[in-house]
C-alpha positions as CSV (number, residue, x, y, z in Angstrom):
1,M,-99.5,-24.9,301.9
2,T,-97.9,-24.8,305.0
3,Q,-96.4,-21.8,307.0
4,R,-92.9,-22.7,306.1
5,E,-93.8,-22.8,302.3
6,Q,-95.8,-19.7,302.1
7,A,-92.5,-18.1,304.0
8,A,-90.3,-19.7,301.4
9,T,-92.2,-18.5,298.6
10,A,-92.3,-14.8,299.8
11,F,-88.5,-15.0,300.2
12,D,-87.8,-16.1,296.6
13,D,-90.0,-13.7,295.3
14,L,-88.1,-10.9,297.3
15,H,-85.1,-12.2,296.3
16,T,-86.1,-12.8,292.3
17,R,-87.4,-9.0,292.1
18,H,-84.4,-7.3,293.7
19,A,-81.3,-9.7,293.8
20,A,-80.0,-8.2,290.7
21,A,-80.3,-4.3,291.3
22,L,-78.8,-4.9,294.8
23,M,-75.8,-6.8,293.2
24,Q,-75.3,-4.0,291.0
25,Q,-75.5,-1.4,293.7
26,A,-72.8,-3.4,295.8
27,Y,-70.7,-3.8,292.7
28,L,-70.5,0.3,292.7
29,L,-69.7,0.2,296.6
30,T,-66.6,-2.2,296.4
31,G,-65.7,-2.4,292.4
32,R,-65.6,-6.4,293.0
33,P,-67.9,-8.6,291.2
34,W,-67.3,-11.5,293.5
35,L,-67.7,-9.5,296.7
36,A,-70.7,-7.9,295.3
37,R,-71.9,-11.3,295.1
38,R,-70.9,-12.5,298.4
39,A,-72.3,-9.0,300.0
40,V,-76.0,-10.0,298.3
41,E,-75.7,-13.4,299.5
42,R,-75.0,-12.4,303.0
43,G,-77.5,-10.2,303.0
44,F,-80.6,-12.4,301.9
45,R,-78.9,-15.2,304.2
46,L,-79.4,-12.9,307.2
47,A,-82.8,-12.0,305.9
48,W,-84.0,-15.8,305.9
49,Q,-82.7,-16.1,309.2
50,C,-84.7,-13.2,310.6
51,W,-87.5,-13.7,308.1
52,P,-90.2,-13.2,310.7
53,E,-89.2,-9.8,311.2
54,V,-88.0,-9.0,307.4
55,A,-91.6,-10.5,306.6
56,V,-93.6,-7.6,308.9
57,D,-91.0,-4.8,308.0
58,P,-92.6,-2.1,305.8
59,D,-89.5,-2.0,303.7
60,P,-88.5,-5.8,303.3
61,V,-86.0,-4.7,300.5
62,G,-84.7,-1.7,302.4
63,W,-84.0,-4.0,305.3
64,V,-81.8,-6.4,303.0
65,R,-80.1,-3.6,301.2
66,A,-78.8,-2.1,304.7
67,A,-77.3,-5.5,305.4
68,V,-75.8,-5.9,301.9
69,Y,-74.3,-2.5,302.0
70,E,-73.0,-3.2,305.9
71,Y,-71.4,-6.1,304.8
72,A,-69.8,-4.7,301.4
73,L,-68.3,-1.7,303.4
74,T,-66.9,-3.7,306.4
75,P,-63.5,-2.1,307.5
76,W,-62.1,-5.7,307.7
77,H,-62.0,-6.2,304.2
78,Q,-59.1,-3.8,304.1
79,L,-57.2,-6.1,306.3
80,C,-57.4,-9.1,303.8
81,P,-55.5,-8.9,300.5
82,G,-58.3,-11.1,298.9
83,L,-61.3,-8.8,300.3
84,R,-60.1,-5.6,299.7
85,T,-62.5,-3.4,297.9
86,A,-61.2,-1.8,294.5
87,R,-60.1,1.8,294.6
88,G,-60.0,3.7,291.7
89,P,-57.5,6.4,290.5
90,R,-57.8,9.7,292.0
91,K,-58.2,11.3,288.7
92,P,-60.2,8.9,286.4
93,S,-59.1,8.4,282.9
94,K,-61.2,10.6,280.4
95,A,-60.7,8.0,277.7
96,A,-63.5,6.0,279.1
97,G,-66.0,8.4,279.3
98,P,-68.0,10.1,281.7
99,D,-70.0,6.8,282.4
100,G,-67.1,4.7,282.8
101,A,-65.2,7.0,285.0
102,L,-68.0,7.9,287.4
103,P,-67.8,4.2,288.9
104,A,-63.8,5.0,289.5
105,A,-64.6,8.3,291.3
106,L,-67.5,7.0,293.3
107,L,-64.9,4.4,294.7
108,S,-62.4,7.2,295.3
109,L,-65.2,8.5,298.1
110,P,-65.2,7.6,301.6
111,A,-67.3,4.9,302.3
112,P,-69.9,7.1,304.1
113,Y,-70.2,9.5,301.4
114,R,-70.4,7.0,298.7
115,R,-73.0,5.5,300.8
116,V,-75.2,8.6,300.8
117,L,-74.2,9.2,297.0
118,L,-75.6,5.9,295.8
119,L,-78.6,5.5,297.9
120,H,-79.8,9.4,297.4
121,D,-78.7,9.4,293.7
122,G,-78.6,5.9,292.3
123,V,-81.3,4.4,294.2
124,G,-83.5,7.5,294.3
125,L,-84.4,7.7,297.9
126,G,-85.2,10.8,299.8
127,L,-83.3,12.8,302.0
128,G,-85.0,11.7,305.0
129,A,-85.2,8.1,303.9
130,T,-81.5,8.3,303.3
131,A,-80.7,9.5,306.6
132,A,-82.7,6.9,308.0
133,E,-81.1,4.0,306.5
134,I,-77.6,5.2,307.2
135,E,-78.7,5.9,310.9
136,A,-77.9,9.4,311.0
137,S,-79.5,12.8,311.2
138,T,-80.9,14.5,308.3
139,P,-78.5,17.3,308.4
140,A,-75.3,15.0,308.4
141,A,-77.0,13.0,305.6
142,A,-77.2,16.2,303.6
143,G,-73.7,17.2,304.3
144,R,-72.2,14.0,303.2
145,L,-74.2,14.4,300.2
146,A,-73.0,17.8,299.2
147,H,-69.4,16.8,300.0
148,A,-69.6,13.7,298.0
149,R,-71.3,15.8,295.1
150,E,-68.4,18.6,295.4
151,R,-65.8,15.8,295.2
152,I,-67.4,14.2,291.9
153,A,-67.7,17.5,290.3
154,A,-64.1,18.0,291.0
155,L,-63.1,14.7,289.7
156,L,-65.2,14.9,286.6
157,P,-65.8,18.3,285.7
158,E,-67.2,17.0,282.4
159,L,-70.5,16.2,284.0
160,G,-70.9,19.8,284.6
161,L,-72.2,19.6,288.2
162,D,-70.7,22.8,288.9
163,G,-73.2,25.9,288.8
164,H,-76.4,23.7,289.1
165,P,-78.6,23.6,292.3
166,P,-78.7,20.5,294.5
167,E,-82.0,19.3,292.7
168,R,-80.3,19.2,289.1
169,Q,-77.0,17.8,290.0
170,G,-79.0,14.9,291.7
171,E,-80.9,14.2,288.3
172,I,-77.7,14.5,286.3
173,L,-75.9,11.9,288.7
174,R,-79.1,9.8,288.7
175,D,-79.2,9.7,284.9
176,R,-75.2,9.0,284.7
177,L,-75.4,6.4,287.3
178,S,-78.2,4.5,285.5
179,G,-75.7,3.8,282.8
180,P,-73.0,1.8,285.1
181,L,-75.8,0.1,287.0
182,S,-77.2,-1.7,283.8
183,A,-73.8,-2.6,282.3
184,V,-72.6,-4.4,285.4
185,E,-73.2,-8.3,284.5
186,V,-73.4,-9.9,287.7
187,T,-75.4,-12.8,288.2
188,P,-77.0,-13.8,291.9
189,R,-77.3,-17.0,292.9
190,A,-80.7,-18.7,293.1
191,A,-83.0,-18.0,295.9
192,A,-83.3,-21.8,296.8
193,H,-79.2,-22.0,297.0
194,V,-79.5,-19.0,299.3
195,R,-82.0,-20.4,301.6
196,G,-80.2,-23.5,302.1
197,G,-77.0,-21.9,302.9
198,S,-78.5,-19.8,305.2
199,E,-80.2,-22.9,307.2
200,R,-76.7,-24.3,307.0
201,S,-75.1,-21.6,308.6
202,A,-77.5,-21.3,311.2
203,R,-77.1,-25.0,312.1
204,R,-73.3,-24.8,312.2
205,T,-73.7,-21.6,314.3
206,T,-75.7,-23.2,316.7
207,R,-73.7,-26.5,317.0
208,A,-70.6,-24.4,317.6
209,A,-72.6,-22.5,320.5
210,F,-73.7,-25.7,321.9
211,G,-70.0,-27.2,321.7
212,G,-68.3,-24.5,323.0
213,T,-70.4,-24.2,326.2
214,G,-69.9,-28.1,326.5
215,L,-66.3,-27.7,326.1
216,F,-66.0,-24.6,328.8
217,A,-67.8,-26.5,331.0
218,L,-66.0,-29.7,330.9
219,V,-62.5,-28.1,331.0
220,T,-64.1,-26.1,334.1
221,L,-64.3,-29.5,335.9
222,V,-61.5,-30.9,335.0
223,M,-59.4,-28.0,336.3
224,M,-61.5,-28.1,339.6
225,A,-60.7,-31.7,339.9
226,L,-57.0,-31.5,339.2
227,A,-56.5,-28.4,341.1
228,P,-54.7,-28.6,344.5
229,D,-56.6,-28.0,347.2
230,H,-54.6,-24.8,348.7
231,S,-57.1,-23.8,351.2
232,T,-56.2,-24.2,355.0
233,P,-58.4,-24.6,358.1
234,P,-58.8,-21.5,360.3
235,P,-56.2,-21.4,363.3
236,K,-57.7,-22.5,366.4
237,R,-58.7,-20.2,369.0
238,P,-56.9,-21.1,372.4
239,L,-59.4,-21.8,375.2
240,A,-60.1,-19.2,378.0
241,T,-57.9,-19.4,380.8
242,A,-57.2,-17.3,384.0
243,P,-54.3,-14.9,383.6
244,H,-51.3,-16.4,384.6
245,T,-49.3,-14.4,387.2
246,R,-45.7,-14.8,387.2
247,V,-44.5,-15.3,390.7
248,S,-40.6,-14.1,391.5
249,P,-38.4,-17.1,393.3
250,A,-37.8,-14.8,396.2
251,R,-41.7,-14.1,397.0
252,T,-42.1,-18.0,396.4
253,H,-39.2,-19.0,398.9
254,G,-40.6,-16.5,401.3
255,A,-43.8,-17.7,401.1
256,A,-42.5,-21.3,401.6
257,T,-40.7,-20.3,405.0
258,R,-43.5,-18.6,406.0
259,E,-45.8,-21.7,405.7
260,Q,-43.2,-23.6,407.6
261,R,-43.1,-21.3,410.4
262,D,-47.0,-21.4,410.5
263,A,-46.6,-25.3,410.5
264,A,-44.1,-25.3,413.4
265,R,-46.2,-22.9,415.4
266,E,-49.2,-25.1,415.1
267,R,-47.1,-28.2,416.3
268,R,-45.8,-26.4,419.5
269,N,-49.5,-25.6,420.4
270,A,-50.4,-28.7,419.9
271,A,-47.5,-30.0,421.8
272,R,-48.3,-27.6,424.6
273,E,-51.8,-28.5,424.5
274,Q,-50.9,-31.9,425.0
275,G,-48.7,-31.1,428.0
276,N,-51.4,-29.1,429.3
277,A,-53.9,-31.8,429.2
278,A,-51.5,-34.3,431.0
279,V,-51.0,-31.5,433.8
280,R,-54.6,-31.0,434.4
281,K,-55.3,-34.8,434.5
282,R,-52.6,-35.5,437.1
283,L,-53.7,-32.2,439.4
284,R,-57.4,-34.1,439.4
285,E,-56.0,-37.5,440.2
286,A,-54.0,-35.7,443.1
287,R,-57.5,-34.2,444.4
288,L,-59.2,-37.3,444.2
289,A,-56.5,-39.4,446.0
290,P,-57.2,-38.6,449.5
291,E,-60.7,-39.2,449.3
292,L,-60.1,-42.7,448.3
293,R,-57.6,-43.2,451.0
């Protein structure tokens, strides 16, 4: 026998031994047989998807029961008309008898009180185990249990809960709840059907995850390809140049006049030098002339 076959056999055994009892408990929580069946099937599907964790859990049925209770008491059931949890009358009819009126009184309790009362007085868990399953402290679980019993005693005084200690109240409610639990006739689906539905659901979830990721990547690529390029090049920095000094027209005119005067002076000096050179040449010739004669 392969490992998968061993896991399937263990799961089928867990489902066969506890599915009917969990469906009865879910019915008391919801008041709807079909919602109870759906909650139990959802709990076992989740257990099969997480079977490596459930198989080593010290209390596998407690793991499944927590999942069933969570789904059965999910608040979003109240948002859908077809999934609303049944609500019993505030004052149950006495014609149905104490055992028949107890489920209606249980449905009138708030969901946290209903869950604690069913776990402690219906299933028979201890106060510590009840607190652990609802993920609350022991004093908080004890307070919810006491308020739930007070509410049931006020709605159904014929149960005789008033005047008894808490231990005796728990025994009375446990005996009364055993009758409605055994009277609920809801048939769970076969274990093989639940396993097959769990595997199909897991495949659909995986495909949807991959499809969503691929679609997101495709949309991102298309948007990147079609989006206009709004990026602008950085502004060019001007080249470093020598500081420019503005010269007034008057100063420019004065500088031009000075340059002209200097040029004229140089020309005069050059002409004077040429004249002096010519005079010196004639003098030399005059001094040399007598000797030649």
